[in-house]
C-alpha positions as CSV (number, residue, x, y, z in Angstrom):
1,X,-4.9,5.2,-30.6
2,X,-5.9,3.5,-27.3
3,X,-6.4,5.8,-24.2
4,X,-4.3,4.0,-21.6
5,X,-5.1,4.9,-18.0
6,X,-1.9,5.0,-15.8
7,X,-2.8,4.5,-12.2
8,X,-0.2,4.5,-9.4
9,X,-1.0,2.7,-6.1
10,X,0.8,4.7,-3.5
11,X,1.4,5.1,0.2
12,X,4.7,5.8,1.8
13,X,3.8,3.5,4.6
14,X,4.7,-0.2,4.2
15,X,2.3,-3.0,4.8
16,X,-0.9,-1.2,4.0
17,X,-2.0,-3.5,1.1
18,X,-0.6,-1.7,-2.0
19,X,0.7,-4.8,-3.7
20,X,-2.5,-6.8,-2.7
21,X,-4.6,-4.0,-4.2
22,X,-2.6,-3.9,-7.4
23,X,-2.8,-7.7,-7.8
24,X,-6.5,-7.9,-7.2
25,X,-7.6,-4.9,-9.1
26,X,-5.4,-5.8,-12.2
27,X,-6.7,-9.3,-12.1
28,X,-10.4,-8.2,-11.8
29,X,-10.1,-5.8,-14.7
30,X,-8.3,-8.5,-16.8
31,X,-11.3,-10.8,-16.2
32,X,-13.4,-8.1,-17.8
33,X,-11.5,-8.7,-21.1
34,X,-9.4,-5.5,-20.7
35,X,-5.7,-5.6,-21.3
36,X,-3.8,-4.7,-18.2
37,X,-0.1,-4.1,-17.5
38,X,1.4,-4.1,-14.0
39,X,4.7,-2.3,-13.4
40,X,6.4,-3.6,-10.2
41,X,8.3,-0.5,-9.1
42,X,9.2,-1.9,-5.6
43,X,12.7,-3.3,-5.3
44,X,11.2,-6.0,-3.0
45,X,9.4,-7.4,-6.1
46,X,6.3,-8.6,-4.3
47,X,4.0,-8.0,-7.2
48,X,6.3,-10.0,-9.4
49,X,6.3,-13.0,-7.0
50,X,2.6,-12.4,-6.3
51,X,1.9,-13.2,-10.0
52,X,4.1,-16.3,-9.8
53,X,7.1,-15.0,-11.6
54,X,10.8,-15.4,-10.5
55,X,12.4,-12.1,-9.5
56,X,15.7,-12.6,-11.3
57,X,14.3,-14.0,-14.6
58,X,14.8,-11.9,-17.7
59,X,14.6,-8.1,-18.2
60,X,13.2,-6.0,-15.4
61,X,12.0,-2.4,-14.9
62,X,15.6,-1.7,-13.7
63,X,16.9,-2.7,-17.2
64,X,14.3,-0.3,-18.8
65,X,15.2,2.6,-16.5
66,X,19.0,2.3,-17.0
67,X,18.7,1.9,-20.7
68,X,19.6,-1.8,-21.0
69,X,16.4,-2.6,-22.9
70,X,13.3,-1.1,-24.3
71,X,10.1,-0.9,-22.3
72,X,8.5,-3.5,-24.6
73,X,11.3,-6.0,-24.2
74,X,10.7,-6.1,-20.4
75,X,7.0,-7.0,-20.6
76,X,6.3,-10.6,-19.5
77,X,3.2,-12.8,-19.5
78,X,1.5,-13.9,-16.3
79,X,-0.7,-16.9,-15.9
80,X,-3.7,-14.7,-16.2
81,X,-5.2,-13.9,-19.6
82,X,-5.0,-10.2,-20.6
83,X,-2.5,-9.4,-17.8
84,X,1.2,-8.8,-18.3
85,X,3.9,-7.4,-16.0
86,X,7.1,-5.5,-16.0
87,X,8.9,-7.2,-13.1
88,X,11.3,-5.9,-10.5
89,X,14.0,-7.1,-8.2
90,X,16.5,-5.8,-5.6
91,X,18.8,-4.3,-8.3
92,X,16.2,-1.5,-8.6
93,X,17.3,-0.1,-5.2
94,X,20.6,1.1,-6.7
95,X,18.9,3.3,-9.3
96,X,18.8,6.4,-7.1
97,X,22.5,6.5,-6.7
98,X,23.2,5.6,-10.4
99,X,21.1,8.4,-11.8
100,X,22.2,11.1,-9.3
101,X,23.8,13.3,-12.0
102,X,20.9,13.1,-14.4
103,X,18.7,16.2,-14.7
104,X,15.5,14.5,-15.9
105,X,15.7,11.5,-13.6
106,X,12.2,12.2,-12.2
107,X,10.9,11.8,-15.8
108,X,12.8,8.6,-16.6
109,X,9.8,6.3,-16.3
110,X,7.4,8.7,-17.9
111,X,9.7,9.1,-21.0
112,X,9.9,5.2,-21.4
113,X,6.2,4.6,-20.8
114,X,5.0,7.4,-23.1
115,X,7.1,6.4,-26.1
116,X,5.6,2.9,-25.6
117,X,1.9,3.8,-25.1
118,X,2.1,6.2,-28.1
119,X,3.1,3.4,-30.5
120,X,0.9,1.0,-32.3
121,X,2.0,-2.0,-30.3
122,X,0.3,-0.7,-27.2
123,X,-3.1,-2.4,-26.5
124,X,-3.2,-1.9,-22.8
125,X,-6.3,-0.1,-21.3
126,X,-4.8,0.1,-17.9
127,X,-1.3,0.3,-16.5
128,X,-1.0,-0.1,-12.7
129,X,2.2,0.9,-10.9
130,X,3.0,-0.8,-7.6
131,X,5.0,1.8,-5.7
132,X,7.7,1.2,-3.0
133,X,6.8,2.0,0.7
134,X,8.8,5.3,0.8
135,X,8.9,8.7,-0.8
136,X,12.0,7.9,-2.8
137,X,13.0,8.7,-6.4
138,X,11.0,5.6,-7.6
139,X,7.8,6.9,-6.0
140,X,8.4,10.4,-7.5
141,X,8.8,8.7,-10.9
142,X,5.4,6.9,-10.4
143,X,3.8,10.2,-9.4
144,X,5.2,12.0,-12.5
145,X,3.9,9.4,-15.0
146,X,0.5,8.6,-13.4
147,X,-2.8,10.1,-14.5
148,X,-4.4,9.2,-11.2
149,X,-3.6,7.6,-7.8
150,X,-5.2,5.1,-5.5
151,X,-4.1,5.4,-1.9
152,X,-4.6,2.2,0.2
153,X,-5.1,3.3,3.8
154,X,-5.2,1.2,6.9
155,X,-8.2,2.0,9.1
156,X,-6.0,3.2,12.0
157,X,-4.9,6.4,13.7
158,X,-1.3,6.8,12.5
159,X,-2.2,6.0,8.9
160,X,-4.1,9.3,8.7
161,X,-1.0,11.2,9.8
162,X,0.9,9.6,6.9
163,X,-1.9,10.5,4.5
164,X,-1.5,14.3,5.2
165,X,2.2,14.0,4.5
166,X,1.5,12.2,1.2
167,X,-1.1,14.8,0.1
168,X,1.5,17.5,0.6
169,X,4.0,15.6,-1.6
170,X,1.3,15.1,-4.2
171,X,0.5,18.8,-4.2
172,X,4.1,19.6,-4.7
173,X,4.4,17.2,-7.7
174,X,1.3,18.7,-9.2
175,X,2.8,22.2,-9.1
176,X,6.3,21.3,-10.4
177,X,6.1,18.1,-12.4
178,X,2.6,16.7,-13.2
179,X,-0.3,19.2,-13.2
180,X,-2.8,16.5,-14.4
181,X,-2.3,14.3,-11.4
182,X,-5.4,13.5,-9.3
183,X,-6.3,11.2,-6.4
184,X,-8.8,8.7,-7.8
185,X,-9.7,7.5,-4.3
186,X,-8.5,6.4,-0.9
187,X,-9.1,2.7,-0.4
188,X,-9.6,1.5,3.2
189,X,-7.7,-1.7,3.9
190,X,-7.4,-4.1,6.8
191,X,-10.7,-3.0,8.3
192,X,-11.4,-4.6,11.7
193,X,-15.1,-4.2,12.7
194,X,-14.2,-5.0,16.4
195,X,-12.1,-1.8,16.4
196,X,-14.1,1.3,17.2
197,X,-11.6,3.6,15.3
198,X,-11.9,1.4,12.2
199,X,-15.7,2.0,12.1
200,X,-15.3,5.7,12.6
């Protein structure tokens, strides 16, 4: 059985380069002849359009999470060899309200992904999850299923404040929902060498 790495790219701040990081990392690894799957977990669907797909075409991650289709049925090809995607669109933003009465809603994504990666049709070495820019249910789901995290961080003052908040959330998730979770690294983005703070 293949050991699939599940990596969530997370930061509750918008515009820090999460989607750009996912697109570039996933593509670079696919070029190394590794099979990569991207899950677009942001209702804005920027990773979906970033790979040249149309947001409202076929089954999405929303259909998987609400039980309309299996995880496998939602996997689509991209124009890049070895790289596939489970797309997203604005429908996903309604999931939090729709699952309000479910006990295990934080585990919805984990249950779907694990049953897929444990069957013989899974040949993905890496699964990257592009998280929404908030600490919502979708982000919690991504933290519960991930084995590790990459945190894109803008080289600016207020970004560090947000990071401490994120670390507290991650610690809480580790205690209650996913003890194996670890931060793989903090990735500095939007570095501006003219800015003294960026350099520091």
